[in-house]
C-alpha positions in Angstrom: 0.0 0.0 0.0 1.4 3.3 -1.0 1.3 6.4 1.3 1.2 9.9 -0.2 2.9 12.1 1.9 1.4 15.5 2.1 4.4 17.6 3.5 4.4 21.2 4.8 7.4 23.1 3.2 9.5 25.6 5.5 10.1 29.2 3.9 13.7 29.2 5.2 14.7 31.8 2.6 12.1 34.4 3.9 13.1 33.7 7.5 16.7 34.5 6.6 15.7 37.7 5.0 13.7 38.9 7.8 16.7 38.2 10.1 19.0 39.9 8.0 16.8 43.1 8.0 16.3 42.9 11.5 20.2 42.9 12.2 20.6 45.5 9.6 18.0 47.9 11.4 19.8 47.0 14.7 23.1 48.0 13.3 21.6 51.2 11.7 20.1 52.1 15.1 23.1 51.1 16.9 25.1 53.4 14.2 22.9 56.1 15.0 23.1 55.9 18.5 27.1 55.9 18.5 27.3 58.7 16.1 24.8 60.8 18.2 26.5 59.6 21.3 30.0 60.7 19.7 28.5 63.9 18.5 27.4 64.6 22.1 30.7 63.6 23.6 32.6 65.6 21.1 30.5 68.8 21.7 31.1 68.1 25.3 34.7 67.9 24.9 34.9 71.0 22.6 33.1 72.8 25.6 35.6 71.4 28.0 38.2 73.2 26.1 36.6 76.5 26.3 37.9 79.1 28.8 36.2 78.8 32.4 35.5 82.6 32.0 36.4 84.9 34.5 39.0 87.7 35.2 41.0 85.7 38.0 44.5 84.8 37.4 46.7 82.4 39.1 50.2 81.4 39.1 50.8 77.7 38.6 54.0 76.2 39.3 55.0 73.1 37.1 57.9 70.9 38.5 60.5 69.3 36.3 59.0 65.8 35.3 55.5 66.3 36.3 52.9 64.1 34.5 50.1 65.6 32.5 47.7 64.2 34.8 49.2 65.9 37.7 49.2 69.5 35.8 45.6 68.8 34.9 44.8 68.4 38.8 46.5 71.6 39.5 44.9 73.6 36.8 41.4 72.1 37.8 42.0 72.9 41.6 43.0 76.4 40.5 39.7 76.7 38.6 41.5 77.5 35.3 40.0 74.6 33.2 36.6 72.9 33.1 37.8 69.1 32.8 41.0 67.4 33.7 40.1 64.8 31.1 39.8 67.3 28.7 43.0 68.6 29.1 44.8 65.3 29.1 43.0 64.2 26.2 44.2 67.4 24.1 47.5 67.2 25.0 47.8 63.6 24.0 46.1 63.8 20.8 48.3 66.7 19.9 51.2 64.7 21.0 52.4 67.5 23.3 52.3 65.7 26.7 56.3 65.4 26.7 56.7 69.1 25.8 55.0 70.6 28.8 57.8 72.7 30.3 58.6 73.1 34.2 58.6 76.7 35.3 55.9 79.4 37.0 53.1 80.3 35.0 50.7 83.3 35.3 47.4 81.8 33.8 44.0 83.2 33.6 40.3 82.0 33.5 40.0 83.8 30.1 42.4 81.2 28.7 41.0 77.9 27.2 42.9 74.5 27.0 44.6 75.1 23.7 46.0 78.4 25.0 47.1 77.3 28.3 48.8 74.2 26.7 50.4 76.5 24.1 51.8 78.5 26.9 53.2 75.5 28.8 54.7 73.8 25.8 56.4 77.0 24.7 58.0 77.6 28.2 56.4 81.2 28.7 57.1 81.5 32.2 56.2 84.2 34.8 59.0 85.9 35.9 59.5 88.4 38.9 62.4 90.8 39.2 65.1 90.9 42.1 67.1 93.9 42.5 70.3 94.5 43.9 70.8 98.5 44.1 74.0 100.3 43.6 75.9 101.3 47.0 74.1 98.6 49.3 76.2 97.0 52.1 76.2 93.5 52.4 73.7 93.5 55.3 71.3 95.6 53.0 71.5 93.2 50.3 70.6 90.5 52.6 67.7 92.2 53.9 66.5 93.2 50.3 66.6 89.5 49.2 64.6 88.5 52.2 62.3 91.3 51.4 61.8 90.0 47.9 60.6 86.8 49.0 63.7 84.7 49.7 63.6 83.0 53.2 66.3 83.9 55.7 68.0 80.8 56.0 68.2 80.4 52.1 69.9 83.9 51.9 72.2 83.4 54.7 73.5 80.1 53.0 73.6 81.9 49.8 75.9 84.8 51.0 78.5 82.1 52.5 81.6 82.8 50.4 83.4 79.3 50.7 81.2 78.0 48.1 82.0 80.2 45.4 86.0 79.9 45.8 86.4 78.9 42.3 84.8 81.8 40.7 87.3 84.0 38.8 86.0 87.2 40.4 86.9 86.4 44.0 90.3 85.7 43.0 91.2 89.0 44.6 89.4 88.7 47.7 91.3 88.0 50.9 90.9 84.5 52.6 88.1 84.8 55.2 86.5 88.0 53.7 82.7 88.1 53.2 81.3 89.0 49.6 81.1 92.5 50.5 81.7 94.7 47.3 81.6 91.9 45.0 78.0 91.7 44.3 77.2 93.6 41.5 74.0 95.9 41.4 71.8 94.8 39.0 68.1 93.6 38.2 67.7 89.9 37.7 64.9 87.9 36.6 63.2 85.4 38.8 61.0 82.4 38.2 59.3 80.0 40.9 62.4 77.7 40.8 64.9 80.4 41.1 66.8 80.4 44.6 68.8 82.8 46.3 72.3 81.2 45.4 71.4 81.5 41.7 70.7 85.2 42.1 74.1 85.9 43.9 75.9 83.5 41.3 74.4 85.9 38.6 75.7 89.0 40.4 78.9 87.5 40.8 79.3 86.9 37.3 78.0 90.4 36.2 81.0 91.9 38.6 83.5 89.6 36.9 82.4 91.1 33.5 83.0 94.5 35.0 86.6 93.6 36.2 87.9 94.0 32.7 91.7 94.0 32.1 91.2 97.7 31.2 89.9 98.1 34.9 92.3 96.1 36.6 95.4 97.4 34.7 94.0 101.0 35.8 94.1 100.1 39.3 97.8 98.9 39.0 98.6 102.1 37.6 97.2 104.0 40.4 99.4 101.4 42.7 96.2 99.6 43.8 95.6 95.9 44.0 92.2 94.8 42.6 90.8 94.5 46.0 92.1 98.1 47.0 90.5 99.2 43.7 87.3 97.8 44.5 87.5 99.3 48.1 88.1 102.6 46.7 85.2 102.3 44.2 82.7 101.5 47.1 83.9 104.6 48.7 83.4 106.7 45.8 80.1 105.0 44.9 78.7 106.2 48.3 80.3 109.5 48.4 79.3 111.0 45.0 75.8 110.7 43.3 76.8 112.3 40.3 78.6 109.8 37.9 80.3 112.7 35.9 82.0 113.7 39.2 83.4 110.4 40.3 86.6 110.5 38.6 87.5 113.8 40.3 86.4 112.1 43.7 88.7 108.9 43.1 91.6 111.5 42.3 91.4 113.1 45.5 91.2 110.0 47.8 94.2 108.4 45.6 96.3 111.7 46.3 95.7 111.5 49.9 96.5 108.1 49.9 99.9 108.9 48.0 100.6 111.7 50.4 99.8 109.9 53.6 96.6 111.9 54.4 93.6 110.1 55.9 90.7 109.7 53.3 88.5 111.3 55.6 85.4 109.8 54.0 82.1 109.9 56.1 80.6 106.6 54.6 83.5 104.7 55.9 82.7 105.7 59.5 79.0 105.1 58.8 79.8 101.5 57.7 80.6 100.6 61.2 78.5 102.9 63.2 75.1 102.2 61.7 75.3 98.2 62.2 76.4 99.2 65.6 73.2 101.2 66.7 75.3 104.4 66.7 73.7 106.0 63.6 75.7 108.3 61.2 78.5 108.8 63.8 81.8 110.3 62.1 83.6 110.0 65.4 82.6 106.2 66.1 86.0 104.5 66.6 86.5 101.5 64.3 89.0 100.6 61.7 86.6 101.8 59.0 86.8 105.3 60.1 89.1 107.1 57.6 89.0 110.3 59.7 90.8 108.5 62.5 93.0 106.1 60.6 95.0 106.4 57.5 95.1 104.1 54.7 92.0 102.2 53.2 89.3 100.4 55.4 89.6 96.8 55.9 87.0 95.8 53.5 84.8 97.5 50.7 82.0 99.4 52.3 79.3 98.3 49.8 78.7 97.0 46.1 79.9 99.3 43.2 78.7 100.4 39.7 80.6 100.4 36.7 81.2 104.0 36.6 82.8 104.0 40.3 85.2 101.1 39.0 85.9 103.3 36.0 86.5 106.3 38.1 89.2 104.7 40.5 90.9 103.2 37.1 91.1 106.5 35.3 90.9 109.1 37.9 90.9 112.7 36.8 94.2 114.7 36.5 94.0 117.3 39.2 95.9 118.5 42.3 92.7 118.5 44.5 92.7 117.3 48.1 89.4 118.2 49.3 85.8 118.0 48.0 82.4 118.7 49.5 78.8 117.6 48.2 76.5 120.4 48.8 72.8 120.7 49.6 72.4 121.6 45.9 73.5 118.0 45.0 77.1 119.9 43.3 80.3 118.4 44.5 82.8 121.2 44.9 86.7 120.5 44.9 89.5 122.4 46.3 93.2 122.3 46.9 93.5 123.4 50.5 91.8 123.1 53.9 90.8 126.6 54.1 89.3 126.5 50.4 87.6 123.6 51.5 86.0 124.9 54.9 85.0 128.0 53.1 83.0 125.8 50.5 81.5 123.9 53.1 80.3 126.8 55.1 78.9 128.3 51.9 77.1 125.1 50.1 76.8 122.4 52.8 74.4 123.4 55.7 72.1 120.2 55.9 74.1 117.6 54.4 77.1 118.6 56.9 74.9 119.1 60.0 75.3 122.9 60.1 
């Protein structure tokens, strides 16, 4: 007996087509979602690159070798960027992470991430100025450096002369002497990482540049050692404000020294009397009082400028033995004590304590 099978044929082709359609639809939807999500993330990223907004500025110190992550944290903590992650991502995708430079930077809330990264990669560090004034004593320079932001212990350590023994400029300095007279007056740039010793080193280097062969040979022509030349220049620096009159004043002191007269410089007496609490006392007894003792004081009485060094190296060619600085700012020279006293009586009242 034969049986006729009545079969039910499955439509597998249609099922597969439907599956593919479903898969494509899912992929399309996912693609749209990913695109939308990416667009949203990109918009958010771009927004996070924009300035925080505001007028506040902050000084940020970047240490040598500091990571991008740490830098981002500092900037975020200072409210200079919107997002740490956006800063890191920007630095990395532009391959600038390894180019961020150490230093002190003054940054503003008005700057966006691209501008901040540009500043950090170009090393546009914030600097302040440290000034050593002409005619300052070593103790005044010390206090000035402290007042300009260096710690007392750091300054004291920086002023110890033993650490600079190899410096050519100090070859003329007697053993055991301080740096008095050797710190050249100048304005130096300071970043957040600059220490007091670096300022002293720069000042000594500037002094070395001033002690040219022309200057030291000039000292020799006057019968002076380099140390004596610096010492006399420190006296001229404080005695005469007008640089055009310093060569004449230098000649007076050199002439007095040659004939065995006391130099008679009031600032030398003050160098010892002021720190001792005696004020500006010309009678104060110390080896620095060149009214009481002949010869040069034991050390320079302050730092010196180029004009004072040049004045001692190339003094005026005159026979003057006296000078007085008048209340009007003019220095008057004379050959005799009688002429000097007459000029002092006429022109020097306030300055001479009359």
